[in-house]
N, C-alpha and C positions, 0 to 999 in steps of 0.2 A: 936722807930720803927714806920714807916708809916703804918696806917691801910689799908688793901686791901680787896676787895671783890673778889669772885670767887676763883678758885683753884690756888695754887702756881704752877708755871711752874718750875719743877725740871729738868733742862737740863744739869746737870753734867753727866759725863760718868759712873755713878754708885755711890751709889745705884740709881736705876731707879724707875720710877713710878710702883707701884704695882696694877695690875688690881683688880677691885672689886670682881671678881670671886675668885681670889686667896686670897684676904683678908677674904672673907666669909668662904673659906675652912679652913683657919688658925683658924678662930673663932669657929670651931666645938668643942664640948666637948672633953676633953682629955680622952683617953681610956687607959686601962692597957697595958703597953708596954711589959708585960710578958704573956699576954693572947692570946688565939687563934685568935681573930679578928685582933689583931695587927700583928701577924705572917703572916696571909694571906695577909694583906695589904702590908707588907714589901716585901714579895716575888714578888708580882705584881709590886711594885714600882721599885725594883732593875732590873726588866726586862724592864720596861718602860723607864728608864733613859739611857739605853745603846745606842739607836739610836742617841741621841743628841751628844754623843762622837764618834759615828761611830765605835762602837766596839761590839764584841760578848763576850768579856772577862769581868771579874768582875769590877764593879765600887764600890768603898768604899765611903760611905757618913758619914762624921764626923759632929758632932755639933762643929762648929768652923768657922774660917775665911779662906780666900784664903791663908793667911800667914801660917796658921797651915797646910794647904794642901801642901804648899812648903816644910815645915819641914818634913812632913810625907814621901814625895818622897825621900828626902835625907837620913833620918835616917833608912829607911827600906831597902835601897839598897847599902849603902856605909859604909866604915870603916874609922876610924880616920886616917888622913894623906893622904887619897886618893886624887888624882888630878882630877879636873873637868875643863872643858872648858866652858867659859861663855862670853857673848857679851854685851858691853855697848850700848844698844839701847835706854836707857832712865832711868828715876827715879826708876821704879820698877825692872828692870833688875839689877840696882845697889844695891837695897835693898836685892834682892835674893843673890847676890854675898856676901853682908855683912853677911847674915845669914850663908852661907856656911863657911865663915871664922870663925865665932863664934862657929860653930860646930866642928871645928878642921880640916876642909878640906883645901886643897891647891888649889887655884883658879888661872887659867890662864885667865885673863880678857882682852879680845880684845877691845881696845879703839874704841869709835865711836863718831859721832858728834850729836847724838840724832835726826838726820833727815833721817837716813837710818836704815833698818833692819839688822839683822845678815847676814853677807856676806857668801854665800855658798863657795866661793873661799877661804875665810879665814879658814873655817871649814876644807876644803880639805888640805890646806897648813899645818895647825897645826897637823892634824891627820897623814899626810904623814911623818912629821918629828918625830912623836912619834912611832918609830920603835919597841920599847919594850912594847908598849901598856900600858903605865903608866896612860894615861887618862882613867878614868873609866866612865865618863858621860859627855855629852854635854847638857848644859842648855840654852834654848832659850825661850824668851817671844814671843808668837805668835802675839798678838796685844798689843803694848806698850801703856798703857792707858795715860801715861804722854805726848805722842808725836803724837798719831794718825798714827803710822807707823806699818804695818803688815809684819812680816818676812815670807819668802817663805819656809815653812816647807818641802814640797816635794823636793825642790832643796837641802835643807840641808840634808835630808835623803839620797838623791842620792850621795851627797859628802861623807857621812860616808861610804856608800856602796862601792863607787869607791876606797876609801882608804883601803877597806877591814879591817876596824877597828872594834873591838868588843865593843866600848863604848856604853853605854846606852844613849838613847835620851829622855830628859825630856822637856816637853813643857808646858808653862804657858798659859792657855786659859781663864784666869780670866775675861777679857773683850771681848772675842770673842765667847765663848761657847754659842750656841743657837742663834747666830747672824751672824756669818761668817762661810762659809763652812769649816768643819773640819772633818778629817777622821783618827782616832787613829789607826785603824788596817791597812788600805790601805797605810798610810804614814809611817808605821813602827815605831810608837812612843812607847816608853816603859812605861813612866808614864806621863799621862796628868793630869794637875792640874787645878781645876776649883773652882768656888764659886757660891753662890746663887743670889747675889744682882744686877746682870747686865742683861745679855740676858735671864736668867731664870725667871726674873720678880718677884723676891721674896725679902723680907727684908734680910739684912745680917744675917748670922747665920749658914750656911752650907758650908762645904768644901768638895771637891771631889778629889779622885785619881782613874783614870782608869789605869789598870795594865796589862801589857803584860805578856806572859808566861816567857819571858827572865827576866823581872824585878822580877817576883815572884821567879824564880830560884836564882837570885842574893840575894834576901832577906834571903834565907836560910843560906848564908855564911857571910852576912854583920854583923859587930860587933859594929856599932854605937848604943849607949844606946837608948832604946825606950821603952815606956810604953803605954801612952794613944794613941800614933800614930801608935802603932804596928798593921800591917796588919793581922797577924796570927789570933788573937782572933776575929777580926772583920769578916774575911772571914769564920772562923769556925762557928760563931753564925749566920751570914747572911744566911748560907745554910738552916737554919730552920726558917728564917724570924725574927731573933732577934739580939740583940746587947750585947756586954760584959759590957756596961755601959748604963746609962739612955740616950736615944736618944732625939733629939729635935722633939718630937712627932708632935706638931701642925705645925711646919715648914715642916715636911714631908707631912702632909695633903696638905699644900700649894704647895709643889713641885709636887705632883701628879696632882693637878689641872692645874698648869703651863704646865706640860708635855702634858696633854690632849689638852690644847689650842694650843700648838705648833704643835701637831699632826693634829688638825682640820684645821689649816692653811696650813700645809704641810711644812716640813723644806726647800725644795727648794724655795718655795714662801716666806718664812721668810727671807732667805738669799737674795733673789732678792729685797725684800722690803727694806732691810737695805742698799744694794748697791745703790738703786735708791735714797733713802734719802741722802746718802752720796754724790752722784753726784750732787744733787740739792744744798746741802750746799756748796760744792766746787764752784759751779757756782756762788752762791751769793758772796763768798769770792773774787773770781776773778773779778766779776762785780763791787764790791766795790773798787777794785784797791789794795787789800791787798794780802798777801802771805800765802798760806798753808804751815805749817811747814814741812810736809813730802815732801822730795825732789825728790822722785822717784814715777812716776805714777803707776808702778807695785806694789808698796807697800802702796797705799792709803788704809786707814782704812774704813771699812763699818760701824763702830759704833760710831766714834767720829771724829771731825775735830779740830785740834789745829791751831789757827790763830795768825800770827805774826802781831803786831800793829806798829812796827817801833820803833827805839831807842828814838825818841822824845816824845813818849807817854807811859803811864803806863797802862798796861793791867788790873791791879787790880782796877784802877780808873774806867775804863769802866765797869767792873763787878759790882762795888759798885753802880754806877749810874743805871744800869739795874735792880739790885736787889731792890733798893729804889723806883724807878719810876714805874717799871713794874712787880715787884714781881716774878722775874725769876732768878734762880741760874744757873750760868755757872761755869765750872771747872776752877780752878786757875792754874797758871803755877807752876810746881813743880821743886824742886832742882834748877839747874842752869837756868831754864826757868822762874823763878819767876819774875813777872812783865813784861815779854816779850811776853807772849802768854795768850790767854784765850781759853778754850776748850768747844766746843759745843757738847754735847752728843745727839746722834740721834739713840738710841737703845732701845730694849725692847718693851714695850706696847706703840706703837707710830704709828701715822698715818699722812697723808698728811697735814691736817689742823693744827695738832699740830706743824708740822715742819714749816708751813707757819707763824703761830703765833710766833714761836721761832725766826725765822729769821727777822720778823718785829720788834720784841723787840730788837734784836741785832743791827739792822740798826738804830733804833731811839737812842739807847744807844751810839753808835759810834758817831752819829751826836751831841748829847748832850755833849759828852766828848771832842768835838773839833777835832776829827779825820777826816781828809779830805778824804771823800769817795764819790764815785759816787752812788747816790740813785738808779741807774738802777740795782744794785746788787740783790735786792729783786725780781725784775721782771725776771731776769735771772733764779732764782731758781724756780719761779712759772711756767716758760715755761717748765722746766724739769718735774715738778710735773703734769702738765696737758697733757703732751705727752702720747699717748696711750701705 
């Protein structure tokens, strides 16, 4: 490995850079998770986390990953053999489908090209055909981390309502939470799935479920086996500020500090910052003469941009050169996008100069890899960044 000075540029779309304030909070001495100080801390934390989800309802916080939070959503609300409707928007939507199948659910998986989000018209079509209401849930990834495509959740909710269908709506916000405008209550989502290591600016280690009243009612009748992921003991003990098992105490300290930072900036400002950085990144890609993977402008992601390099080039070679020469990590192409795209993460604890440095490194790496680009791409991004 080449020796480098300065900080490593971590520009994958998660885990993201952890602010010093959050690192210091995590480094606090651990306290008794059964004691009164922790109980008061948790009660405060469980209120602070709700605005990020856009909910007044409970948010369950697990020591676990986003994958665990996926499983919690399924096992708490469904029964073996239940049908769910899901959409092939990318690698992570496919993994969620695979989990549902392993848990004994029946999945109607609507095929996709990995360049578009879940189609509200397809939601309406499938639910209208389901006259006996056999479909128990609709599963949608809000921001597909493998593609940089954001599905239009309000339109999907409208399609469910227009079909007058009782299916639950599950939404994966793993790479959008705390970075892209999201409204669990207003958009009628039943279970929102999240995790700690992206827009919340933490290391991996926490998974989240925001739970609607309808989802909570469904959990009373669901028969899927569940133990660790069971909402009931979590919600019971959370009412007093405690957990039925040992929580990730120091990660929760970090979460509180991250939530304070988001509140200080203001969530609308956080969302606007992410959209601005995404716009600048896309300006660079277009300026280079390359193509953004997302094919619908209405579905552009505010947190990452997946870049197509053309069949004559290997995106992983570009990434290797950038890592070796400039000490910067970019996201790899996942699944059927392997070797075809690289992903630029622009989310979390991030500012204009960090993005300018990131795009400079990408431009130099593309040139060193022999990709024919117009060097005016970087200037196009800088014009977006310096605009008032």
